Residue frames relative to the residue before (quaternion, step in Angstrom):
aa qw qx qy qz dx dy dz
M 1.0000 0.0000 0.0000 0.0000 0.00 0.00 0.00
A 0.4736 -0.6704 0.5080 0.2612 3.45 -1.07 0.84
N 0.3958 -0.6895 0.5413 0.2736 3.53 -1.15 0.56
I 0.0221 0.8174 -0.5696 0.0834 3.55 -0.13 1.27
Q 0.4663 -0.6607 0.5122 0.2892 3.59 -1.15 0.64
L 0.0987 -0.7799 0.6155 0.0561 3.59 -0.69 1.05
N 0.4971 -0.6309 0.4996 0.3244 3.58 -1.22 0.56
P 0.6524 -0.4955 0.3745 0.4343 3.57 -1.23 0.31
G 0.8112 0.2129 -0.2044 0.5049 3.63 -0.80 0.98
E 0.5592 0.6127 -0.3826 0.4069 3.60 1.25 -0.14
S 0.0272 -0.7854 0.6179 0.0253 3.62 -1.07 0.78
R 0.5079 -0.6680 0.4687 0.2761 3.46 -1.10 0.85
I 0.2573 -0.7400 0.6049 0.1424 3.62 -0.97 0.95
G 0.7894 -0.2097 0.1713 0.5509 3.62 0.90 -0.85
Q 0.0611 -0.7803 0.6205 0.0498 3.54 -1.29 0.29
G 0.1111 0.8159 -0.5620 0.0787 3.53 -1.14 0.63
L 0.5289 -0.6171 0.4727 0.3405 3.53 -1.14 0.42
V 0.0335 0.8105 -0.5808 0.0687 3.67 -0.72 1.08
S 0.3349 -0.6480 0.6153 0.2990 3.52 -1.35 0.11
Y 0.2561 -0.7353 0.6167 0.1161 3.49 -0.88 1.10
R 0.1791 -0.7781 0.5955 0.0882 3.60 -0.74 1.10
D 0.0848 -0.8127 0.5761 -0.0192 3.52 -0.52 1.27
L 0.2124 -0.7600 0.5985 0.1381 3.64 -0.60 1.10
E 0.1360 0.7663 -0.6049 0.1685 3.52 -0.47 1.36
R 0.8466 -0.0119 -0.0601 0.5286 3.58 -0.79 1.05
H 0.6625 -0.5687 0.2557 0.4151 3.49 1.12 0.99
T 0.6664 0.4063 -0.3208 0.5365 3.60 1.15 0.39
Y 0.4388 -0.7086 0.4843 0.2660 3.66 -0.88 0.69
Q 0.1560 -0.7286 0.6635 0.0674 3.42 -1.04 0.96
C 0.1573 -0.8010 0.5717 0.0820 3.57 -0.89 0.86
W 0.1167 -0.7927 0.5982 0.0146 3.61 -0.89 0.99
N 0.2386 -0.7469 0.5969 0.1702 3.65 -0.70 0.95
T 0.1626 0.8027 -0.5448 0.1801 3.49 -0.69 1.15
M 0.4716 -0.6573 0.4947 0.3174 3.57 -1.18 0.34
L 0.2024 -0.7807 0.5834 0.0953 3.56 -0.74 1.15
Y 0.1392 -0.7648 0.6259 0.0622 3.63 -1.06 0.80
V 0.0839 -0.7393 0.6651 0.0630 3.50 -1.24 0.74
T 0.0702 -0.7852 0.6145 -0.0301 3.50 -0.76 1.13
N 0.6469 -0.4953 0.4151 0.4048 3.61 -1.36 -0.02
Q 0.7372 0.3870 -0.2529 0.4928 3.67 1.31 0.02
R 0.8246 0.0387 0.0760 0.5593 3.55 1.17 -0.74
V 0.2702 -0.6701 0.6555 0.2194 3.51 -1.47 0.21
F 0.1323 0.8086 -0.5598 0.1239 3.62 -0.71 0.99
L 0.3694 -0.6869 0.5851 0.2220 3.58 -1.39 0.44
D 0.3941 -0.7337 0.4989 0.2396 3.55 -1.13 0.53
S 0.5373 0.6250 -0.3862 0.4142 3.55 1.25 0.33
Y 0.7187 -0.4718 0.3420 0.3794 3.46 -1.38 -0.09
T 0.4226 0.7146 -0.4394 0.3430 3.56 1.41 0.11
E 0.2284 -0.8240 0.4827 0.1896 3.57 1.28 -0.46
I 0.3573 0.7118 -0.5236 0.3024 3.57 1.02 0.90
E 0.1232 0.7495 -0.6378 0.1274 3.46 -0.83 1.14
L 0.0033 -0.8078 0.5894 -0.0041 3.62 -0.60 1.05
K 0.3562 -0.6952 0.5870 0.2128 3.49 -0.83 1.06
L 0.5964 -0.5927 0.4028 0.3616 3.60 -1.05 0.78
S 0.6505 0.5414 -0.3211 0.4249 3.55 1.00 -0.90
K 0.7028 0.4493 -0.2486 0.4922 3.59 1.19 -0.49
I 0.5820 0.5472 -0.3917 0.4565 3.62 1.25 0.23
R 0.3448 -0.7561 0.5286 0.1734 3.57 -0.88 1.11
G 0.7265 -0.3511 0.2415 0.5390 3.50 1.08 -0.70
Y 0.3374 -0.7225 0.5505 0.2473 3.57 -1.24 -0.42
T 0.1618 -0.7623 0.6099 0.1441 3.49 -1.33 0.29
V 0.3029 -0.7186 0.5941 0.1973 3.56 -1.21 0.49
S 0.1318 0.7818 -0.6036 0.0837 3.61 -0.95 0.77
K 0.4074 -0.6813 0.5420 0.2758 3.59 -1.26 -0.29
I 0.2785 -0.7284 0.6070 0.1530 3.48 -1.19 0.79
L 0.8219 0.0466 -0.0820 0.5618 3.58 -0.84 0.95
L 0.6602 -0.5783 0.2719 0.3948 3.66 1.00 0.80
F 0.8384 0.2141 -0.1309 0.4838 3.62 1.10 -0.18
I 0.6254 0.4993 -0.3486 0.4880 3.58 1.32 -0.05
P 0.3570 -0.7662 0.4963 0.1979 3.59 -0.47 1.28
S 0.0226 -0.7919 0.6098 0.0236 3.56 -1.04 0.69
V 0.1672 -0.7193 0.6538 0.1652 3.55 -1.34 0.25
T 0.1442 -0.7614 0.6290 0.0622 3.54 -1.02 0.94
I 0.1692 -0.7702 0.6115 0.0650 3.52 -0.80 1.08
Y 0.2071 -0.7971 0.5629 0.0701 3.57 -0.81 1.16
G 0.3090 -0.7202 0.5924 0.1870 3.53 -0.95 1.03
Q 0.6021 -0.5410 0.4389 0.3901 3.62 -1.21 0.35
A 0.4964 -0.6368 0.4905 0.3278 3.59 -1.13 0.86
E 0.0482 -0.7685 0.6378 0.0165 3.53 -1.16 0.74
E 0.6730 -0.4781 0.3830 0.4146 3.53 -1.29 0.34
T 0.4220 -0.6687 0.5345 0.2984 3.55 -1.07 0.70
I 0.6635 -0.4882 0.3849 0.4162 3.60 -1.30 0.24
Y 0.6585 0.5062 -0.3061 0.4652 3.60 1.18 -0.39
G 0.5091 -0.6972 0.3900 0.3204 3.58 1.24 0.05
H 0.7278 0.3259 -0.2680 0.5406 3.60 1.14 0.24
G 0.7767 0.3305 -0.2103 0.4932 3.62 -1.02 0.64
Q 0.3572 -0.7241 0.5565 0.1961 3.50 -1.17 0.43
A 0.1837 -0.7449 0.6343 0.0949 3.60 -0.98 0.95
E 0.0829 -0.7735 0.6282 0.0102 3.52 -1.04 0.99
E 0.2443 -0.7430 0.6016 0.1624 3.59 -0.81 0.93
N 0.0015 0.7591 -0.6496 -0.0422 3.48 -1.25 0.58
F 0.2399 -0.7741 0.5846 0.0387 3.48 -1.15 0.85
V 0.1460 -0.8007 0.5796 0.0409 3.60 -0.61 1.20
F 0.0699 -0.7911 0.6076 0.0009 3.51 -0.98 1.06
T 0.0020 0.7835 -0.6213 -0.0128 3.59 -1.10 0.67
G 0.6454 0.6148 -0.3301 0.3107 3.51 -1.18 -0.29
F 0.7446 0.3324 -0.2264 0.5327 3.58 0.81 -0.80
P 0.6303 -0.5074 0.3832 0.4455 3.69 -1.01 0.29
M 0.3130 -0.8203 0.4418 0.1845 3.57 -0.10 1.26
K 0.5646 0.5967 -0.4048 0.4015 3.63 1.10 -0.48
K 0.6220 0.5264 -0.3321 0.4751 3.56 1.04 -0.67
L 0.6592 0.4916 -0.3152 0.4738 3.54 0.85 -0.91
Q 0.6452 0.5201 -0.3279 0.4535 3.61 0.89 -0.79
G 0.6232 0.5416 -0.3070 0.4733 3.61 1.09 -0.76
W 0.6439 0.5309 -0.2999 0.4621 3.53 1.01 -0.93
L 0.6520 0.5136 -0.2963 0.4725 3.57 0.92 -1.05
Q 0.6892 0.4688 -0.3186 0.4513 3.62 0.82 -0.96
Q 0.6250 0.5529 -0.3156 0.4517 3.58 1.08 -0.72
A 0.6580 0.4813 -0.2799 0.5070 3.55 1.27 -0.65
G 0.5443 -0.6546 0.3669 0.3750 3.56 1.23 -0.20
I 0.4480 0.6656 -0.4564 0.3847 3.52 1.30 0.49
K 0.3502 -0.7783 0.4924 0.1707 3.56 -0.75 1.07
K 0.4255 -0.6460 0.5683 0.2805 3.55 -1.17 0.63
L 0.3114 -0.7651 0.5415 0.1562 3.57 -0.84 1.08
């Protein structure tokens, strides 16, 4: 187990090696990283600096990439854009790790399946 820094009152629900699929400039970049689910947040241990507080997660979906690679997409809550109009919603796509375990961790953390 990796030595990660938890907040006061925070406990780990699960962790696993995932590929984070980042859509940047209309091409996918994939980053292999360790994903952690706790009773307060979902975060990655890499330089991607992704940390989602559970209160800011709208839910998740399950799908397949290329018809056979399971994936989980976590959706952040929509917030006002920097331009003051419209809503921006972030989503984060993960593959590679047994996705059923990730789904279970998200459910245990109180995140609903959309």
